[in-house]
C-alpha positions as CSV (number, residue, x, y, z in Angstrom):
1,M,-62.3,-49.3,69.6
2,P,-64.9,-50.8,67.2
3,R,-63.9,-53.8,65.2
4,P,-63.1,-53.4,61.5
5,P,-66.1,-54.5,59.3
6,A,-64.2,-57.4,57.9
7,L,-63.2,-58.7,61.4
8,A,-66.8,-58.3,62.6
9,A,-68.0,-60.2,59.7
10,L,-65.4,-62.9,60.1
11,T,-66.4,-63.4,63.8
12,V,-70.0,-63.7,63.1
13,A,-69.5,-66.1,60.2
14,L,-67.1,-68.3,62.0
15,A,-69.2,-68.4,65.1
16,A,-72.2,-69.4,62.9
17,A,-70.3,-72.2,61.1
18,C,-68.5,-73.7,64.0
19,S,-70.8,-73.2,67.0
20,P,-72.3,-76.4,68.5
21,A,-76.0,-77.0,68.7
22,P,-77.7,-75.4,71.6
23,S,-78.2,-77.5,74.6
24,S,-80.3,-77.3,77.8
25,T,-78.6,-75.5,80.6
26,R,-79.0,-76.2,84.4
27,P,-79.3,-73.4,86.8
28,S,-76.1,-72.4,88.7
29,P,-75.9,-73.7,92.3
30,P,-76.1,-71.1,95.1
31,A,-72.9,-69.5,96.1
32,T,-71.2,-70.8,99.2
33,A,-68.6,-69.3,101.4
34,S,-66.0,-71.5,99.8
35,S,-67.0,-70.6,96.2
36,A,-66.8,-66.9,97.2
37,L,-63.3,-67.4,98.5
38,A,-62.4,-69.1,95.3
39,A,-63.6,-66.2,93.2
40,S,-61.7,-63.6,95.4
41,P,-58.8,-61.8,93.8
42,Q,-56.3,-63.4,96.2
43,A,-57.5,-67.0,95.3
44,R,-57.9,-66.3,91.5
45,P,-55.3,-68.0,89.5
46,A,-53.2,-66.1,86.9
47,P,-55.1,-65.6,83.7
48,P,-54.1,-68.0,80.8
49,L,-52.0,-66.9,77.9
50,E,-54.4,-67.0,75.0
51,V,-53.0,-68.3,71.7
52,A,-54.6,-68.9,68.3
53,V,-53.0,-71.7,66.2
54,T,-52.9,-71.0,62.4
55,V,-51.4,-73.1,59.7
56,D,-50.0,-71.9,56.4
57,D,-49.3,-73.3,52.9
58,L,-52.3,-75.8,52.7
59,P,-52.5,-78.3,51.1
60,T,-48.9,-79.1,51.1
61,H,-45.6,-77.8,52.5
62,G,-42.0,-79.0,52.5
63,P,-40.0,-81.4,50.4
64,A,-41.1,-85.1,49.8
65,F,-39.5,-88.1,50.9
66,A,-40.0,-91.9,50.6
67,G,-43.4,-92.9,51.9
68,I,-44.7,-89.3,52.5
69,D,-48.5,-89.2,52.8
70,R,-49.8,-85.6,52.5
71,V,-53.3,-86.5,53.7
72,E,-51.7,-88.3,56.7
73,I,-49.8,-85.1,57.5
74,A,-53.1,-83.2,57.7
75,E,-54.7,-86.1,59.6
76,R,-52.0,-86.0,62.3
77,L,-52.6,-82.2,62.8
78,L,-56.3,-82.6,62.9
79,A,-56.1,-85.4,65.4
80,A,-53.8,-83.2,67.7
81,F,-56.3,-80.4,67.4
82,R,-59.1,-82.7,68.5
83,A,-57.1,-84.3,71.3
84,H,-56.2,-80.9,72.8
85,K,-59.8,-79.5,72.1
86,L,-58.6,-76.6,70.0
87,P,-61.3,-74.2,68.5
88,P,-61.4,-73.9,64.8
89,V,-58.0,-73.5,63.3
90,Y,-57.5,-71.4,60.2
91,G,-55.5,-73.0,57.3
92,F,-54.1,-70.6,54.8
93,V,-54.4,-72.0,51.2
94,N,-52.3,-71.7,48.0
95,G,-54.6,-72.8,45.3
96,K,-51.8,-73.5,42.8
97,K,-50.7,-76.6,44.8
98,V,-54.2,-78.2,44.0
99,D,-53.9,-77.4,40.3
100,D,-50.3,-78.9,40.3
101,E,-51.3,-82.0,42.3
102,P,-55.1,-82.5,42.2
103,A,-54.9,-85.3,44.7
104,S,-53.9,-82.8,47.4
105,L,-57.5,-81.4,47.3
106,A,-58.2,-84.2,49.7
107,V,-56.3,-82.3,52.4
108,L,-58.5,-79.2,52.0
109,Q,-61.6,-81.4,52.1
110,R,-60.5,-83.1,55.2
111,W,-59.6,-79.8,56.8
112,V,-63.0,-78.3,56.2
113,G,-64.8,-81.6,57.1
114,A,-63.2,-81.5,60.5
115,G,-64.7,-78.1,61.1
116,H,-61.8,-75.9,60.4
117,P,-61.9,-72.8,58.3
118,L,-59.7,-71.8,55.3
119,G,-58.2,-68.3,54.4
120,N,-56.4,-66.9,51.4
121,H,-52.6,-67.1,51.2
122,T,-52.6,-66.1,47.5
123,Y,-52.7,-68.4,44.6
124,S,-49.0,-69.2,44.0
125,H,-47.3,-67.9,47.1
126,P,-45.3,-65.0,45.5
127,S,-42.8,-62.7,47.1
128,L,-44.1,-59.2,47.3
129,N,-40.5,-58.1,47.1
130,A,-40.0,-59.8,43.8
131,V,-43.2,-59.2,41.7
132,E,-45.0,-56.2,40.4
133,L,-47.8,-55.0,42.5
134,A,-50.5,-55.6,39.9
135,D,-49.3,-59.2,39.4
136,Y,-49.3,-59.6,43.2
137,L,-52.9,-58.4,43.6
138,A,-54.1,-60.5,40.7
139,D,-52.6,-63.6,42.6
140,I,-54.5,-62.6,45.6
141,D,-57.7,-62.6,43.6
142,R,-56.9,-65.8,41.9
143,G,-56.5,-67.5,45.4
144,E,-60.2,-66.9,45.9
145,E,-61.2,-69.5,43.3
146,I,-60.4,-72.6,45.4
147,L,-61.9,-71.0,48.5
148,R,-65.2,-70.3,46.8
149,R,-65.4,-73.9,45.8
150,L,-64.8,-75.2,49.4
151,V,-66.2,-72.9,51.9
152,P,-69.8,-71.5,51.9
153,G,-69.9,-67.9,52.8
154,E,-67.0,-65.6,51.9
155,A,-67.1,-63.9,55.2
156,I,-65.3,-67.0,56.7
157,W,-62.5,-67.1,54.0
158,K,-61.9,-63.4,53.6
159,V,-58.9,-63.6,55.9
160,Y,-55.5,-63.0,54.4
161,R,-52.0,-64.1,55.4
162,Y,-49.1,-62.6,53.6
163,P,-46.6,-65.1,52.0
164,F,-43.2,-65.0,53.9
165,L,-45.0,-62.4,56.1
166,F,-43.6,-59.9,53.4
167,E,-45.8,-56.8,53.6
168,G,-44.1,-54.6,51.2
169,P,-40.4,-53.3,50.5
170,T,-41.9,-49.8,49.5
171,M,-44.7,-47.8,50.9
172,E,-46.3,-47.9,47.4
173,K,-46.5,-51.7,47.4
174,R,-47.4,-51.9,51.1
175,E,-50.3,-49.4,50.8
176,G,-51.4,-50.8,47.5
177,V,-51.8,-54.2,48.9
178,R,-53.6,-52.9,52.0
179,R,-56.1,-50.8,49.9
180,H,-56.8,-53.9,47.7
181,L,-57.5,-56.0,50.8
182,A,-59.6,-53.4,52.5
183,A,-61.7,-52.8,49.3
184,R,-62.5,-56.5,49.2
185,R,-63.3,-56.7,53.0
186,Y,-60.4,-58.8,53.9
187,A,-59.1,-59.2,57.6
188,V,-55.3,-59.6,57.8
189,A,-54.0,-62.4,60.0
190,E,-50.9,-61.0,61.5
191,V,-48.6,-63.3,63.6
192,T,-47.0,-62.7,66.9
193,I,-45.3,-66.2,67.5
194,D,-43.1,-67.4,64.7
195,G,-40.6,-70.1,65.5
196,D,-39.4,-70.6,61.9
197,D,-41.1,-74.1,61.8
198,W,-40.6,-74.2,58.1
199,A,-36.9,-74.8,58.6
200,W,-37.4,-78.1,60.2
201,N,-39.1,-79.7,57.3
202,P,-36.2,-80.1,54.9
203,P,-33.9,-82.0,57.5
204,F,-36.9,-84.0,58.6
205,A,-37.3,-85.1,54.9
206,R,-33.6,-86.0,54.7
207,C,-33.7,-87.9,58.0
208,S,-36.8,-89.7,57.1
209,D,-35.1,-91.0,53.9
210,R,-32.2,-92.2,56.0
211,G,-34.5,-93.8,58.5
212,D,-32.5,-92.0,61.2
213,R,-34.8,-92.2,64.2
214,A,-32.4,-90.6,66.7
215,A,-31.9,-87.6,64.3
216,L,-35.8,-87.3,63.9
217,A,-36.3,-87.3,67.7
218,E,-33.6,-84.7,68.1
219,L,-35.4,-82.5,65.4
220,R,-38.6,-83.0,67.4
221,R,-37.0,-81.9,70.6
222,G,-35.4,-78.8,68.9
223,Y,-38.7,-77.9,67.3
224,V,-40.6,-77.9,70.6
225,E,-37.9,-76.2,72.6
226,T,-37.6,-73.3,70.0
227,H,-41.3,-72.7,69.9
228,V,-41.5,-72.6,73.7
229,S,-38.6,-70.3,73.9
230,E,-40.2,-68.0,71.2
231,L,-43.5,-68.1,73.2
232,R,-41.9,-66.9,76.3
233,Y,-39.9,-64.3,74.5
234,V,-42.9,-62.8,72.6
235,R,-44.9,-62.8,75.8
236,E,-42.2,-60.6,77.5
237,A,-41.8,-58.5,74.2
238,T,-45.5,-57.8,73.8
239,R,-45.9,-56.9,77.5
240,A,-43.1,-54.2,76.9
241,L,-45.1,-52.9,73.9
242,A,-48.7,-53.1,75.3
243,G,-48.2,-53.1,79.0
244,R,-50.2,-56.4,79.4
245,D,-50.6,-59.7,77.9
246,V,-52.1,-59.7,74.4
247,K,-53.8,-62.5,72.6
248,H,-51.3,-64.3,70.4
249,V,-51.3,-65.9,67.0
250,L,-49.0,-68.7,66.3
251,L,-47.8,-69.4,62.7
252,L,-47.3,-73.1,61.7
253,H,-47.1,-74.8,58.4
254,I,-48.6,-78.1,57.1
255,G,-45.2,-79.9,56.9
256,A,-44.2,-83.3,58.1
257,A,-42.0,-82.0,60.8
258,D,-45.0,-79.9,62.1
259,A,-47.1,-83.0,62.1
260,D,-44.5,-85.1,63.9
261,A,-44.1,-82.5,66.8
262,I,-47.6,-81.0,66.9
263,D,-48.9,-83.2,70.0
264,E,-45.8,-82.4,72.0
265,L,-45.9,-78.7,71.1
266,L,-49.5,-78.3,72.1
267,T,-48.7,-80.1,75.4
268,A,-45.7,-77.9,76.0
269,Y,-47.8,-74.7,75.4
270,E,-50.5,-76.0,77.8
271,R,-47.8,-76.4,80.5
272,E,-46.8,-72.8,79.9
273,G,-50.3,-71.8,80.9
274,V,-51.6,-71.3,77.2
275,R,-55.4,-71.4,76.6
276,F,-56.1,-72.0,72.9
277,I,-58.5,-69.5,71.2
278,D,-59.8,-69.1,67.6
279,L,-58.2,-66.4,65.2
280,P,-61.1,-63.9,65.3
281,A,-60.8,-63.9,69.0
282,A,-57.1,-63.2,68.8
283,M,-57.6,-60.5,66.0
284,A,-60.2,-58.6,68.2
285,D,-57.3,-57.7,70.5
286,P,-56.6,-53.9,70.0
287,F,-53.0,-54.8,69.7
288,Y,-53.6,-55.7,66.2
289,A,-55.2,-52.5,65.2
290,E,-51.9,-50.6,65.2
291,D,-50.2,-50.2,61.8
292,P,-46.4,-50.1,61.8
293,A,-46.8,-47.9,58.7
294,R,-43.2,-48.7,57.5
295,P,-41.8,-50.7,54.5
296,S,-39.5,-53.6,55.0
297,R,-38.0,-56.2,52.8
298,A,-37.9,-58.7,55.6
299,G,-40.9,-60.8,56.8
300,A,-41.4,-60.2,60.6
301,A,-44.0,-61.0,63.2
302,L,-46.0,-58.1,64.3
303,P,-44.4,-57.4,67.6
304,Y,-40.9,-57.1,65.8
305,Q,-42.5,-54.6,63.2
306,L,-44.2,-52.5,66.1
307,A,-40.9,-52.2,68.1
308,K,-39.0,-51.0,65.0
309,A,-41.7,-48.5,64.1
310,R,-41.7,-47.1,67.7
311,G,-38.1,-47.3,68.3
312,V,-38.5,-49.6,71.1
313,A,-35.6,-51.8,72.2
314,L,-36.9,-55.3,72.9
315,P,-35.3,-57.7,75.5
316,P,-32.5,-59.8,74.1
317,A,-34.0,-62.6,71.9
318,P,-33.5,-66.2,72.9
319,K,-30.8,-68.2,71.2
320,R,-32.4,-70.3,68.3
321,L,-31.2,-73.3,66.7
322,A,-29.3,-71.9,63.8
323,E,-30.6,-72.5,60.2
324,E,-27.1,-73.6,59.4
325,A,-27.3,-76.3,62.0
326,L,-30.5,-77.6,60.5
327,E,-29.0,-77.4,57.2
328,G,-26.3,-79.8,58.2
329,T,-28.6,-82.4,59.7
330,C,-28.6,-85.8,57.9
331,R,-26.4,-84.6,55.2
């Protein structure tokens, strides 16, 4: 299946912006009996599970607390990306946050300066369930203003992530947004792995204000455990839908809890056999070409949407740390 034009342009643009300078190469050594054996099907290790990391709500996400440093949150994420040798990580931007807090522009500048691309997450993060279609489309267009200032070449930033993953409560709204995005040559950044990381940021702020180190450590443990469980579950679910391992897209946010747990999370994913890839590589998987073509008021990752559209019963979902339990932490 050929790539959609928006995805093809995105892949070329991102590769040109982020590829290292060419270097001299050495000829490969001659094959030996041992190297031939290592390449045989019997000796070949299981292929890695490929995952693209993405981060929403740049430049800021989650409540403030005493001593919070939004730039430091970004720096901790970027440092972990470097330490784990991640390819370019898309950050999805709400431009209104920069208008409301001009100092937060530094977060976006650090992100781009570290070699990571930006995408459109609307200007003000509206709910498609709550606003008129025309107002929502205008908000998408207004979200381009900050991206044009920061990212040379619109093919890189013409990647769209739906706020709340809400894609339309009616077919009229759903198809209206899709037509608008297609006309402007956007690629849509769907999600397969969503551990509701946003829910950890309010209790993290409360526990930080209290200085409760034990509670913060427990939040970190629960965050990592939940995201590993979701990874395992979604791998099983997508195998049921596609008959194979697909390339995955992980949704995170630029919150304090995310920054606190990111190194442990990436380490845990590596122990699960994950190899990190960039977003265009993940989106090139044919799995993302299928349109569930159904309205929904709920935001859901793509595997859940496809299962409902096809009438496929997925395996039982893992037990998650309830939002109510997080709400009660450090109260």
